[in-house]
C-alpha positions as CSV (number, residue, x, y, z in Angstrom):
1,M,0.0,0.0,0.0
2,N,1.3,3.5,-0.8
3,I,1.9,5.6,2.3
4,P,0.8,9.2,1.8
5,P,3.5,11.8,2.2
6,K,3.4,13.8,5.4
7,K,1.7,17.1,5.5
8,T,4.1,20.1,5.0
9,D,3.8,23.7,5.8
10,T,5.0,24.7,2.3
11,D,3.5,27.9,1.2
12,H,1.7,27.9,-2.1
13,S,0.6,31.0,-4.0
14,V,-3.1,30.3,-4.6
15,N,-6.4,32.0,-4.2
16,P,-7.6,31.2,-0.6
17,E,-11.1,30.8,-2.0
18,Q,-9.9,28.1,-4.4
19,E,-8.0,26.4,-1.6
20,T,-10.9,26.0,0.8
21,T,-13.8,25.2,-1.5
22,P,-14.3,22.7,-4.3
23,R,-14.0,24.4,-7.6
24,E,-17.2,25.2,-9.4
25,K,-18.1,23.2,-12.4
26,R,-16.8,25.0,-15.5
27,E,-19.0,25.6,-18.6
28,D,-16.0,25.6,-20.9
29,Y,-13.3,23.0,-21.5
30,N,-9.7,23.7,-22.5
31,A,-6.2,22.3,-22.2
32,N,-5.0,24.8,-19.5
33,A,-4.4,23.8,-15.9
34,S,-7.4,23.9,-13.7
35,P,-7.4,26.2,-10.6
36,A,-5.6,24.5,-7.7
37,L,-7.8,22.8,-5.2
38,R,-7.1,22.3,-1.5
39,I,-8.3,18.8,-0.6
40,P,-10.6,18.8,2.5
41,D,-9.4,16.8,5.5
42,E,-12.3,14.4,5.3
43,E,-10.8,13.0,2.1
44,S,-7.9,11.6,4.1
45,G,-6.9,8.1,3.2
46,R,-8.7,8.1,-0.2
47,R,-7.2,7.4,-3.6
48,I,-6.4,10.4,-5.7
49,D,-8.5,9.1,-8.7
50,L,-11.6,8.9,-6.4
51,V,-11.0,12.3,-5.0
52,L,-10.6,13.8,-8.5
53,V,-13.9,12.2,-9.5
54,R,-15.7,14.0,-6.7
55,F,-14.2,17.4,-7.4
56,W,-14.0,17.1,-11.2
57,P,-17.3,15.4,-11.9
58,Q,-17.5,16.5,-15.5
59,H,-14.8,13.8,-16.2
60,S,-15.2,10.1,-16.0
61,R,-13.1,8.1,-13.7
62,S,-11.3,6.3,-16.6
63,R,-10.4,9.7,-18.2
64,L,-9.0,11.0,-14.9
65,Q,-7.0,7.8,-14.4
66,N,-5.4,8.2,-17.8
67,W,-4.6,11.8,-17.1
68,I,-2.9,10.8,-13.8
69,R,-0.8,8.2,-15.6
70,D,0.1,10.8,-18.2
71,G,1.5,13.0,-15.4
72,R,-1.2,15.6,-15.6
73,A,-1.9,15.6,-11.8
74,R,0.3,17.4,-9.3
75,V,0.1,17.1,-5.5
76,N,1.8,19.9,-3.6
77,G,3.7,20.7,-6.8
78,S,4.9,17.1,-7.4
79,V,3.7,15.0,-10.3
80,V,1.7,11.9,-9.2
81,T,1.3,9.1,-11.8
82,D,-0.4,6.4,-9.8
83,P,-4.2,6.5,-9.6
84,K,-4.1,4.6,-6.3
85,H,-1.9,7.3,-4.6
86,K,-3.4,8.0,-1.2
87,L,-4.0,11.5,0.1
88,W,-3.8,12.8,3.7
89,G,-6.2,15.7,3.1
90,G,-5.1,19.3,3.0
91,E,-2.9,18.8,-0.1
92,L,-2.9,21.2,-3.0
93,I,-3.9,19.4,-6.2
94,E,-3.6,20.7,-9.8
95,L,-4.9,19.0,-12.8
96,D,-4.0,19.7,-16.5
97,E,-7.1,18.8,-18.5
98,A,-6.0,17.4,-21.9
99,P,-8.0,18.1,-25.1
100,D,-9.5,15.3,-27.0
101,A,-7.3,14.7,-30.1
102,L,-10.1,13.4,-32.3
103,A,-12.4,16.3,-31.5
104,L,-9.8,18.9,-32.2
105,S,-8.7,17.2,-35.4
106,S,-12.3,17.2,-36.8
107,R,-13.3,20.0,-39.1
108,P,-16.8,21.7,-39.1
109,E,-18.9,21.0,-42.1
110,A,-22.2,22.6,-43.2
111,I,-24.2,19.4,-43.2
112,P,-27.9,19.8,-42.5
113,L,-29.1,18.4,-39.1
114,N,-32.6,17.5,-38.0
115,I,-32.6,18.7,-34.5
116,V,-35.7,17.8,-32.6
117,Y,-34.7,19.2,-29.2
118,E,-32.0,21.5,-28.0
119,D,-31.0,23.3,-24.7
120,D,-27.7,24.3,-23.0
121,A,-26.9,20.7,-22.0
122,I,-28.1,18.3,-24.8
123,L,-29.1,18.0,-28.4
124,I,-31.5,15.4,-29.7
125,I,-30.8,14.5,-33.4
126,D,-32.9,12.6,-35.8
127,K,-30.2,11.0,-37.9
128,P,-30.9,10.2,-41.5
129,A,-29.8,6.9,-43.0
130,G,-26.5,7.2,-44.9
131,L,-24.9,9.6,-42.4
132,V,-21.8,8.3,-40.6
133,V,-21.5,9.2,-36.9
134,H,-17.8,9.3,-36.3
135,P,-14.9,10.1,-38.6
136,G,-12.8,7.0,-39.3
137,S,-11.2,4.9,-41.9
138,G,-12.7,5.8,-45.2
139,N,-15.0,8.5,-43.7
140,W,-12.8,11.3,-42.4
141,S,-15.4,13.9,-43.5
142,G,-19.1,14.3,-44.0
143,T,-20.0,12.8,-40.7
144,L,-22.4,13.7,-37.9
145,Q,-19.4,14.9,-35.8
146,N,-18.4,17.3,-38.6
147,A,-22.0,18.6,-38.7
148,L,-22.2,19.1,-35.0
149,L,-19.0,21.1,-34.9
150,H,-20.4,23.4,-37.5
151,H,-23.7,23.7,-35.7
152,D,-22.0,24.5,-32.3
153,P,-18.3,25.3,-32.5
154,A,-18.0,25.0,-28.7
155,L,-18.4,21.2,-29.1
156,E,-14.7,21.1,-30.2
157,N,-14.0,21.3,-26.5
158,V,-16.0,18.2,-25.7
159,P,-14.6,14.7,-26.5
160,R,-16.1,13.3,-29.8
161,A,-18.1,16.5,-30.1
162,G,-20.4,15.3,-27.4
163,I,-21.4,12.0,-29.0
164,V,-22.1,9.4,-26.4
165,H,-23.6,6.6,-28.4
166,R,-23.9,5.8,-32.1
167,L,-26.1,4.5,-34.8
168,D,-24.9,2.5,-37.8
169,K,-24.4,4.5,-41.0
170,D,-27.6,3.1,-42.6
171,T,-29.7,3.1,-39.5
172,S,-31.9,6.2,-39.0
173,G,-33.4,7.7,-35.9
174,L,-32.8,9.4,-32.6
175,M,-29.5,10.1,-30.9
176,V,-28.5,12.3,-27.9
177,V,-25.5,14.6,-28.0
178,A,-24.0,16.2,-24.9
179,R,-23.0,19.9,-25.1
180,T,-20.9,20.0,-22.0
181,L,-18.4,17.7,-20.3
182,E,-20.8,17.5,-17.3
183,A,-23.7,16.4,-19.5
184,Q,-21.5,13.9,-21.4
185,T,-20.2,12.3,-18.2
186,D,-23.7,12.0,-16.8
187,L,-25.1,10.5,-20.0
188,V,-22.3,8.0,-20.2
189,R,-23.1,6.9,-16.7
190,Q,-26.7,6.6,-17.6
191,L,-25.8,4.4,-20.5
192,Q,-23.6,2.3,-18.3
193,A,-26.5,2.0,-15.7
194,R,-28.8,1.0,-18.6
195,S,-31.2,3.7,-17.7
196,V,-31.3,5.3,-21.2
197,K,-34.3,3.8,-23.0
198,R,-33.8,3.1,-26.8
199,Y,-36.5,1.6,-28.9
200,Y,-36.2,0.6,-32.5
201,Y,-38.6,-0.4,-35.3
202,A,-37.2,-3.3,-37.4
203,L,-38.8,-5.1,-40.3
204,V,-37.5,-8.6,-40.1
205,R,-37.8,-11.7,-42.4
206,G,-40.2,-14.5,-41.4
207,N,-43.2,-14.8,-39.2
208,V,-42.2,-13.9,-35.6
209,E,-44.6,-16.0,-33.5
210,R,-44.3,-14.2,-30.1
211,A,-42.5,-11.5,-28.2
212,G,-39.2,-12.5,-26.6
213,T,-35.7,-11.6,-25.5
214,V,-32.4,-12.5,-27.1
215,D,-29.7,-12.8,-24.4
216,A,-26.5,-13.7,-26.2
217,P,-23.0,-12.3,-26.0
218,I,-21.7,-10.4,-29.0
219,G,-18.1,-10.1,-30.2
220,R,-16.0,-9.7,-33.3
221,H,-16.5,-12.4,-35.9
222,S,-13.6,-14.9,-35.8
223,T,-12.8,-14.7,-39.5
224,Q,-14.7,-11.7,-40.9
225,R,-13.3,-8.9,-38.9
226,T,-15.8,-6.3,-40.2
227,K,-18.7,-8.4,-38.8
228,M,-20.0,-9.0,-35.3
229,A,-21.3,-12.4,-34.1
230,V,-22.9,-14.2,-31.2
231,I,-19.9,-15.8,-29.6
232,R,-19.2,-17.3,-26.1
233,S,-16.3,-14.9,-25.4
234,G,-18.3,-11.8,-26.4
235,K,-19.6,-9.0,-24.2
236,P,-23.0,-9.5,-22.6
237,A,-25.9,-8.3,-24.8
238,R,-29.6,-8.4,-24.4
239,T,-32.4,-7.3,-26.8
240,H,-36.1,-7.4,-26.1
241,Y,-38.6,-7.5,-28.9
242,R,-42.3,-7.4,-29.4
243,I,-44.6,-7.8,-32.4
244,V,-46.1,-4.7,-33.9
245,E,-47.6,-6.0,-37.1
246,R,-47.4,-9.2,-39.2
247,F,-47.2,-9.3,-43.0
248,I,-46.4,-12.0,-45.6
249,D,-43.2,-13.7,-44.5
250,C,-42.0,-10.6,-42.7
251,T,-42.8,-9.0,-39.3
252,L,-42.6,-5.4,-38.0
253,V,-41.1,-5.7,-34.5
254,E,-40.1,-3.1,-31.8
255,C,-36.7,-3.8,-30.2
256,A,-35.6,-2.4,-26.9
257,L,-31.9,-2.4,-26.1
258,E,-30.8,-3.3,-22.6
259,T,-27.1,-3.1,-23.8
260,G,-25.6,-1.3,-26.7
261,R,-23.2,-3.5,-28.6
262,T,-22.1,-2.9,-32.2
263,H,-24.8,-4.1,-34.6
264,Q,-26.7,-5.6,-31.7
265,I,-30.2,-5.7,-33.1
266,R,-29.0,-6.9,-36.5
267,V,-26.9,-9.7,-35.0
268,H,-29.4,-10.8,-32.4
269,M,-32.4,-11.0,-34.8
270,A,-30.3,-12.8,-37.4
271,S,-29.3,-15.3,-34.7
272,I,-32.9,-16.3,-34.2
273,A,-33.5,-16.7,-38.0
274,H,-35.2,-13.3,-38.4
275,P,-32.6,-11.1,-40.2
276,L,-33.6,-7.5,-41.0
277,V,-34.9,-6.9,-44.4
278,G,-32.3,-5.2,-46.5
279,D,-29.4,-5.9,-44.2
280,P,-26.3,-6.3,-46.5
281,V,-24.2,-7.9,-43.8
282,Y,-26.4,-10.2,-41.7
283,G,-29.4,-10.6,-44.1
284,G,-28.2,-13.6,-45.9
285,G,-29.1,-12.0,-49.3
286,A,-32.7,-11.4,-48.3
287,S,-32.9,-7.7,-49.2
288,R,-36.6,-7.5,-50.1
289,I,-40.0,-8.2,-48.8
290,P,-41.9,-10.8,-50.9
291,I,-43.0,-9.4,-54.3
292,G,-41.3,-6.1,-53.6
293,P,-38.4,-4.0,-54.7
294,A,-35.0,-4.5,-53.1
295,F,-34.5,-2.4,-50.0
296,P,-31.0,-0.8,-50.1
297,R,-30.3,-0.7,-46.3
298,Q,-31.2,-2.5,-43.1
299,A,-34.8,-1.7,-42.2
300,L,-34.0,-0.3,-38.8
301,H,-35.1,3.0,-37.2
302,A,-34.4,4.4,-33.7
303,R,-38.0,5.4,-33.0
304,R,-38.0,6.4,-29.3
305,L,-35.4,7.7,-26.9
306,G,-35.8,8.2,-23.2
307,L,-33.3,9.5,-20.6
308,V,-33.0,11.6,-17.5
309,H,-31.9,15.2,-18.3
310,P,-28.4,15.7,-17.0
311,L,-29.1,19.1,-15.4
312,T,-32.8,19.1,-14.4
313,G,-33.1,15.4,-13.4
314,K,-36.4,15.3,-15.3
315,S,-37.3,12.1,-17.3
316,M,-37.7,13.0,-21.0
317,L,-38.9,11.0,-24.0
318,W,-38.7,11.7,-27.7
319,K,-40.4,10.0,-30.7
320,S,-39.5,9.9,-34.3
321,E,-41.7,9.2,-37.3
322,L,-40.5,6.5,-39.7
323,P,-38.4,7.9,-42.6
324,A,-40.0,7.9,-46.0
325,D,-38.2,4.9,-47.4
326,M,-39.0,2.6,-44.5
327,D,-42.6,3.9,-44.3
328,E,-43.1,3.1,-47.9
329,L,-41.6,-0.3,-47.4
330,I,-44.0,-1.1,-44.6
331,A,-46.9,0.3,-46.5
332,T,-46.0,-2.1,-49.4
333,A,-45.8,-5.1,-47.1
334,R,-49.1,-4.1,-45.6
335,M,-50.8,-3.8,-49.0
336,L,-49.4,-7.2,-50.1
337,A,-50.6,-8.8,-46.9
338,F,-54.1,-7.3,-47.3
339,E,-54.4,-8.5,-50.9
340,A,-53.3,-12.0,-49.9
341,R,-55.8,-12.1,-47.0
342,A,-58.6,-10.8,-49.3
343,A,-57.8,-13.5,-51.9
344,E,-57.9,-16.2,-49.2
345,E,-61.2,-14.9,-47.9
346,E,-62.7,-15.0,-51.4
347,D,-61.7,-18.6,-51.8
348,E,-63.1,-19.5,-48.4
349,D,-66.4,-17.8,-49.2
350,W,-66.7,-19.7,-52.5
351,D,-66.1,-23.0,-50.7
352,E,-68.7,-22.2,-48.1
353,D,-71.4,-21.1,-50.6
354,F,-71.0,-24.4,-52.6
355,E,-70.3,-26.7,-49.8
356,D,-72.9,-29.3,-51.1
357,G,-71.8,-28.7,-54.7
358,P,-73.0,-26.1,-57.2
359,E,-76.5,-26.0,-58.5
360,I,-76.6,-26.6,-62.3
361,I,-78.9,-24.2,-64.1
362,Y,-79.6,-24.9,-67.8
363,A,-79.9,-21.8,-69.9
364,H,-80.2,-23.6,-73.2
365,G,-79.8,-27.0,-74.8
366,E,-81.8,-30.2,-74.8
367,G,-81.5,-31.0,-71.2
368,P,-79.3,-32.8,-68.6
369,E,-78.4,-35.6,-70.9
370,D,-76.7,-33.4,-73.5
371,D,-74.8,-31.6,-70.8
372,D,-73.6,-34.8,-69.4
373,D,-72.3,-35.8,-72.8
374,D,-70.3,-32.6,-73.0
375,L,-68.6,-33.4,-69.7
376,E,-67.4,-36.8,-70.7
């Protein structure tokens, strides 16, 4: 166990108000050193990373631990690099907050955004299909992150421009974006606590018989590294689903995520033999509904999003209408199902009307014997 250094009477040139009270949460984020903080005596015996989490709540514990290891924390003027370093209480701590390299390297781009809600802490975005969320290999521009930096330049001071979760490129629907470090940290913790509610509409192949839950770990595919798969060594993943509407050989389901693994709904539904219509990766080539045009993307839309507001503590819920392409796809499936049912009902009515055989009515001819000859 590390033994904390003894208290000293070394004089430090700091603002007394900053020494005796925890620093106030800052609205802005930069790479400059934070005001020095005098640690209260009641923190004696606690690890430095835990103390920093308390007094720098806008940062996650893992982020603070990394900064400590990088030599960005000083205790009484001396650099401390061990997150487990114990404090006596009364020490003077300074923290150099590092900028996020990815956020600073991204360039603002004038890309239209469908913003359904906005305040000082969060943005709720209705993302269209085809828009990549993060810059990355093959997509270093034209992303949601670039659009957010253009909409609000202050987001360059928040890691990943405030993005706390993602949607696949060709999945549409609702996403939350944090506008401050405090809001981002709070939302990340809500996601970890599984208190953020995310509901999706998915059109899947086959006739889903009943509601259910897929509880199966997801990890990187063993041979196809761009794919995910249900594997024993994967991370825990759970998807709940219920039936919304049945069509011919396809079903509209609502999926609720309990976890948020990459491609989770697509992988889980494919694992129970109900891949998403149009899914180019997990659909097994089934890109269309029966008797319909091919659908160019996975039929998946993030329809509802619920969370606790990071500042007010109020529970909030947003809903999104289906995008035009998916709405048209479902309308086509519904029409085909209606026509098929109508045809079946007509056949059933004919059978009922002539259950004992049709009555033969002679409109002309010599009589029954001539007709019987014609039927031979």
